N, C-alpha and C positions, 0 to 999 in steps of 0.2 A: 472142622468148620464146614458148614453146608453152603453150597453155591447154587443150589436150585437145579431144576431139571436141565439136562443137556441135549436131549433128543427133541426133534420136532413134535413127536407125539406127547412127550412129557410136558413140553412147553404149552401145547394146546390144552392139555388137561389142567395144568396149573393156572392158566389164564382165567379159568372159570371158578377158581377157589373162592373168591370173594362174593360171588353172586348168590344172594339169598333168595331174591324174588325176581330179578331180571328187569325190574321196572325202570332202572336208570341205565341200562345197557346201551352201549353205542351200536351194538348189533340189533338190527330190526328183528330178524328171525333167529330165535335161540335154538340150541340143540333140543331136540324133542318136538319142535314145531315144524310144520310142513312148509318148506320153501316154495313148493308148487302151489299151495293154497294162497300164499302171500302173492306170488306172481300172478295168480288168477285174479286176486283182488285188484292189483295194480292195473292189469289189462282191462278189467271191467270198468274201473273208474276212468281210465284213458278213453275207452270207447264211449262212455257216457258223456264226458265233458269235452272231448275233442280239443285238446290244447293246441293252440295255433302258434305259440312261441315257446322258446326254451323256458322262460319264466313261468308260463302257464303249466308246462310239463312238470316243473319242480313243485309247484303248488299242488298238483294232483298227486305226486309222489308223497308230499308231506301229509296230505289227507289220508293216503293209504297207510302210512306209518302210524299216524295218530290213531286210526281205527284199529289197526293190528294190535297196538299197545293197549288200547282201551279194552279190547277183547281179552287180553292177557290179564288185565286188572280184574275184569268181571269174573274170569275163571278163578283167580285167587280169592275173590270175595266169596264165591260159591264154596270153595274149599274151607274158608274160614268159618262159614256158617254150618258146615257139616261136622266140624270138630266138636268134641264134647264140651269144651269151654270156649266161650267167645273171648277173643283177645281184642279189647277195645282199642288198644294202641295200634295194632295191625289194621283194624278196620278204619280207623281215622287216617292212617297212612294211605291205605288203598283208596279211600274216598278222595283224598287230596290229589292223588295221581289221576284218578278217573276224571275229576273236574278239569285238571290241566290238559289232559288229552282231548276231552270233549271241546274245550275252548280252542285248542290248537286246530282241531279238525274244522270247526265252524269258522274260525278266523281265516284259514287257508281257503275255504269254500267261498267266503264273502269276498276276499281279495281276488280270487280267480274270476268270479262272476263280474266284478267291477272291471277288471282288465279286459275281459271278453266283450263287455258292453262297449267300452271305449274303442276297442279294436274294430268291432262291427260298425259302430257309429262313424268312425273315420272312413271305412269302406263305402258307406252309404252316401257320403257327401258327394253331390253331383258336381261334375266339372262345369264351371262357368267360364266362358271365354272372356278374356281380358281385352280382346281386340276393340270392341266398341268403346270401352272405357278409355283405352289408350288413344284411340282416334279422337275422342272428345278432348282429352288432355292436350294432345298435340295441336288441335285447332285453337284451343284457348291460349297455349303458349305462342302460337303463330300470331294470333291477334294481339297479344300483349307486347311482343317483341318487334312487330312490323313497324316500319317507318310510318310516320303520320301521313294520312291521305290529304291531298290538297282539298281545300274547302272551295266549293263552287258557289259563286254568288248568283243568285237569281234576281233579275230586275224586279224591283218592287212594283206591285200593281196597287194603285190607290183607287179605291172606289169612291167616286163622287156622287153626291145625291143628284137627282135629275135637274134641279134648278141650277146648281153649280156647274153642271156639264153644259147647260144652255148658255150660260154667261161666258164660260171659257171658250165655247165655240164661236161666239159673236165677236 
């Protein structure tokens, strides 16, 4: 009865047994690919997009992963076209993965730009003091809740026409 590899080296080797093209691998950088080149890609994208929040940083990393995997698909497509017989089924599969990775890259880029615009717009909002508004509100409340003011009566002045004034004087 076989129980599989027992050493760490054997387990690492057997973990790659099912990988035929690496397009669905959970690992971004596969054996044989340059992890330094991938890190350089991430660094360049980080420098270009300057993420200001952890979410923006994750979106930049997602863009790097999608681009890295898209390059892997393109490499596989080049190999498929160099073979003596074209495998239409393989080419269709590669095209499907390429489309998905392109979509993932541009979706992450679009979301990143939207978040950055919102973040920058929030910073640009100028501070407006609420003191004048609060003072006006307090004055209005004071006016509404103040006890009624006493009404001052002014004596009425009746204007008489000149003939009536002469008669009243006599």
